[in-house]
C-alpha positions in Angstrom: -7.6 42.9 32.3 -8.2 46.4 34.3 -5.7 48.1 36.2 -7.2 48.4 39.4 -8.7 44.4 39.0 -5.2 43.9 38.8 -4.1 45.9 41.9 -6.9 44.1 43.6 -4.9 40.8 42.5 -1.4 42.1 43.7 -3.3 43.7 46.9 -5.2 40.6 47.8 -2.5 38.1 47.3 0.0 40.9 49.5 -3.2 40.5 52.3 -3.3 36.2 52.4 0.4 36.4 52.6 0.3 38.9 55.7 -2.4 36.9 57.0 -0.7 33.5 57.0 2.1 34.9 59.0 -0.2 37.1 61.1 -2.2 33.3 61.8 0.2 31.0 61.8 0.1 31.4 65.8 -3.4 29.8 65.4 -2.3 26.4 63.9 0.6 26.3 65.8 1.7 27.5 69.1 0.5 25.3 70.9 2.3 22.6 69.8 5.9 24.2 69.5 5.1 25.8 72.9 4.0 21.6 74.2 7.2 21.0 72.5 4.8 18.5 70.7 6.7 19.9 67.2 9.5 21.8 66.2 9.4 25.4 64.9 10.9 23.6 61.5 8.2 20.4 61.5 5.4 23.0 62.5 5.7 25.8 59.6 6.5 22.5 57.0 2.8 21.2 58.6 1.2 24.2 59.1 1.7 25.7 55.5 1.2 23.0 53.6 -2.1 22.1 55.2 -2.5 25.7 54.8 -3.0 25.4 50.9 -4.7 22.1 50.6 -7.7 23.2 52.9 -7.9 27.3 50.8 -8.6 24.2 48.2 -10.9 22.4 49.5 -14.1 24.2 48.9 -15.1 27.5 47.9 -18.6 28.4 50.5 -17.1 30.9 52.2 -14.9 32.6 49.0 -19.0 32.5 48.0 -20.0 34.6 51.0 -17.0 37.5 51.1 -17.3 38.0 47.3 -21.2 38.1 47.1 -22.4 37.8 50.5 -21.4 41.7 52.2 -22.3 43.6 49.3 -23.4 43.2 45.3 -20.4 42.8 43.2 -21.9 45.3 40.4 -22.4 48.3 43.0 -18.5 48.5 43.6 -15.5 49.0 41.6 -12.1 47.5 41.6 -10.3 50.6 43.4 -13.4 50.4 45.7 -11.9 46.6 47.0 -8.6 48.1 46.8 -9.4 50.5 49.8 -10.7 47.8 51.9 -7.7 45.2 51.1 -5.6 49.1 52.0 -7.4 49.5 55.3 -7.4 45.6 56.1 -3.3 44.9 55.4 -2.7 48.0 57.7 -5.0 46.5 61.0 -3.6 43.1 60.5 -0.1 45.0 60.1 -0.3 47.3 63.0 -1.9 44.5 65.2 0.7 42.2 64.3 3.4 45.1 65.1 1.7 45.2 68.9 1.5 41.4 68.9 -2.1 41.0 69.3 -4.4 38.1 67.7 -7.0 40.2 66.0 -9.1 38.4 63.3 -7.8 39.3 59.7 -11.6 38.6 58.6 -13.0 40.9 60.9 -10.2 43.9 59.9 -11.6 42.6 55.9 -15.3 43.1 56.3 -14.3 45.7 58.2 -12.6 47.3 55.0 -15.0 46.3 52.8 -17.2 48.2 55.0 -15.8 51.5 55.0 -14.5 51.6 51.2 -18.0 50.5 50.8 -19.9 53.1 52.8 -17.4 55.9 51.5 -18.2 55.1 48.1 -22.2 54.9 47.6 -23.0 54.5 51.2 -24.4 52.2 53.7 -27.7 51.9 52.0 -25.8 49.2 49.1 -24.6 46.4 52.1 -26.3 43.6 52.5 -26.7 43.1 55.9 -27.6 39.3 56.1 -24.6 38.6 55.1 -22.9 41.7 57.0 -24.7 39.8 60.7 -23.8 36.1 59.8 -20.5 37.4 60.1 -21.9 39.4 63.9 -23.6 35.8 64.6 -20.0 34.7 64.1 -18.3 36.9 66.2 -20.5 36.4 69.1 -20.5 32.6 68.7 -16.8 31.2 67.8 -15.5 32.4 71.2 -18.8 30.5 73.1 -19.2 27.6 71.5 -15.1 27.2 71.3 -15.4 27.5 75.1 -18.1 25.6 75.9 -16.4 23.2 73.7 -12.9 22.9 74.9 -14.5 22.8 78.6 -16.7 20.4 77.9 -14.3 17.8 75.7 -11.3 18.7 78.7 -13.4 17.5 81.5 -14.1 14.8 79.6 -10.9 13.8 79.1 -9.5 14.7 82.3 -12.0 11.7 83.7 -10.9 9.2 81.2 -6.9 9.6 81.6 -6.9 11.3 84.9 -5.8 8.4 86.6 -2.4 8.2 84.4 0.7 9.2 85.9 1.3 13.4 83.8 4.7 12.8 82.9 3.3 9.7 80.6 0.5 11.4 79.8 1.9 14.0 78.5 4.7 12.3 76.4 1.4 10.3 75.3 -1.0 13.0 74.3 2.3 15.2 72.1 1.8 12.3 69.3 -1.6 12.9 69.5 -1.1 16.7 69.1 0.6 15.7 65.8 -2.7 15.5 64.4 -4.5 18.0 65.8 -2.1 20.2 65.0 -2.0 19.4 61.5 -6.2 19.4 61.6 -6.5 23.1 63.2 -3.8 24.4 60.4 -6.6 22.2 58.1 -9.4 24.1 59.2 -7.4 27.4 59.1 -7.2 27.2 55.6 -10.8 26.0 55.1 -12.1 29.3 56.3 -9.4 32.0 56.5 -7.3 31.2 53.1 -10.9 31.3 51.3 -11.9 35.5 51.7 -9.3 36.9 49.6 -10.3 34.0 46.3 -14.1 35.9 47.0 -12.6 39.4 47.2 -10.7 39.2 44.2 -13.9 37.0 42.6 -15.7 40.4 43.7 -13.2 42.6 41.8 -13.1 40.0 38.9 -17.2 40.1 39.0 -17.3 43.9 39.2 -15.0 44.6 36.3 -17.4 42.1 34.0 -20.4 44.3 35.3 -19.3 47.6 34.6 -17.5 46.1 31.0 -21.5 44.7 30.0 -23.6 46.9 31.4 -24.2 45.0 34.8 -25.4 41.2 35.4 -21.8 39.6 37.2 -23.5 38.8 40.1 -25.2 36.2 38.7 -22.4 34.6 36.9 -19.9 34.9 40.2 -17.1 31.7 40.1 -14.1 31.6 41.5 -11.4 30.8 38.8 -9.7 28.1 39.7 -6.1 30.5 38.8 -7.4 32.2 42.2 -7.8 29.5 44.3 -4.4 28.2 43.3 -2.6 31.4 43.9 -4.6 32.5 47.4 -3.5 29.2 48.7 -0.3 29.4 47.5 0.0 32.8 49.2 -1.7 31.5 52.5 0.6 28.5 52.4 3.5 30.5 51.9 2.7 33.1 54.9 2.1 30.8 57.1 5.5 29.9 56.4 6.8 32.7 57.5 5.4 32.1 61.5 3.9 34.5 63.6 6.2 35.0 67.2 5.3 38.1 69.2 1.9 36.2 68.5 2.4 32.5 69.5 4.0 34.3 72.4 0.2 36.2 73.4 -1.2 33.0 72.0 0.8 30.1 73.9 2.7 31.5 76.6 1.2 34.9 77.8 -2.5 33.4 78.0 -1.5 30.2 79.8 0.6 28.2 80.7 0.0 24.9 78.4 0.6 20.9 78.9 0.0 18.2 76.0 -3.3 17.3 76.9 -4.4 21.2 77.0 -3.3 21.4 73.1 -4.5 19.1 71.9 -8.1 19.4 73.2 -8.0 23.6 71.9 -6.6 22.5 68.6 -8.7 20.0 68.0 -12.0 21.8 69.7 -11.6 25.1 67.5 -10.6 22.8 64.4 -14.0 21.5 64.7 -15.5 25.0 65.0 -14.1 26.4 62.1 -15.0 23.7 59.7 -18.5 23.8 61.0 -18.1 26.9 60.0 -16.8 26.9 56.4 -19.0 24.0 55.6 -21.8 26.2 56.0 -20.3 29.2 54.2 -19.8 31.2 57.3 -16.1 33.5 57.4 -15.7 33.1 61.2 -12.1 33.9 63.1 -10.1 31.7 63.1 -7.6 33.5 66.0 -10.9 34.7 68.3 -11.8 31.1 68.0 -8.4 29.5 69.4 -8.0 31.7 71.8 -11.0 31.0 73.4 -10.3 27.1 73.7 -6.9 28.0 75.1 -9.3 29.6 77.8 -12.1 27.5 78.2 -8.9 24.4 78.9 -7.5 27.3 81.3 -10.8 27.7 83.0 -11.3 23.8 83.7 -7.9 23.3 86.1 -8.6 26.6 87.5 -10.2 29.5 87.3 -6.9 31.9 87.9 -5.0 29.6 85.9 -5.5 32.6 82.9 -4.2 35.3 82.7 -7.3 37.4 82.5 -5.2 40.5 82.1 -3.8 38.9 79.0 -7.4 38.4 77.5 -8.8 41.1 78.0 -5.7 43.1 75.9 -6.7 40.4 73.5 -10.7 40.9 73.7 -10.3 44.9 73.6 -8.6 44.6 70.9 -11.4 41.8 69.0 -13.6 44.4 69.9 -11.8 47.1 68.2 -11.0 46.2 65.0 -14.3 46.6 63.0 -15.0 50.3 63.5 -11.4 51.0 63.3 -10.8 48.6 60.0 -13.6 50.3 59.2 -12.7 53.4 59.5 -9.1 52.8 57.4 -11.2 51.5 54.9 -13.0 54.3 54.7 -10.2 57.2 55.1 -8.4 55.0 52.0 -10.8 54.7 50.1 -11.3 58.1 49.5 -7.9 58.9 48.9 -8.3 56.1 46.0 -10.8 58.3 44.4 -9.1 61.4 45.1 -6.8 59.7 42.9 -9.5 58.1 40.1 -10.9 61.8 39.4 
């Protein structure tokens, strides 16, 4: 195996691990902060279900691996640069506790690295368009879904005593947190599978004079290694981001946490079925906003929301810039 391909595998698994602890809050923040689960139980459940979700299909992996750029148009060194850009952005935002999208960091890294290598013309704009549509639609659908379900639940359960209602929904929230962890693995867990497969296809194309894209596959060892890295990263947790999502944005009750998690999970699972790499971070953050808005508009801490949205907006261009800079450095090394 080519040295650059080996480096891709190493960095991709590192990115998957970082993704796991960066995005662990997506699945467990609300259930921990409403005390439906202890931190230990939540972390173990999150890690196991992230692993299972990651190996459940390959639709998102194929979109990431061949939907943004034809692997025959790049080299493994370009994929290395893309991963460096994405990892740097993930670490920067993790340091500041900002729940940004690892998906869009990875897409931005790919776009920037490919642009620095061969220019924008080799990018597949239909694949980028799919990502951008998901960027816009997933938060909107998440807010609408959470608002609708929360209003329905309040209409059905509104006459129950608050203490009894919260006690009952703590049990249901364990299921919703599990569903959220599984859905997170089914979407985020597959993205680096596609990146490794992209590098393998690129290497095969160079070895055989092109045509590797027609035989794009996700090897079993890639699925299992990425799923393990995601699970281990999830087990490491991400407390800075858990605090931002669950406590700084809105004070959650168990019924609200259950609705936010289950609504987000349904949106993410639908996207995974369609092979659309959406942001799980955007989706859960938007459903939390949605349940808060049904309580009262001022219940949402809009200053925190504004900081999160600004980080969302900056992710694609800045991770692309990091990927562009990384590929320039890598190409100097290759020369």
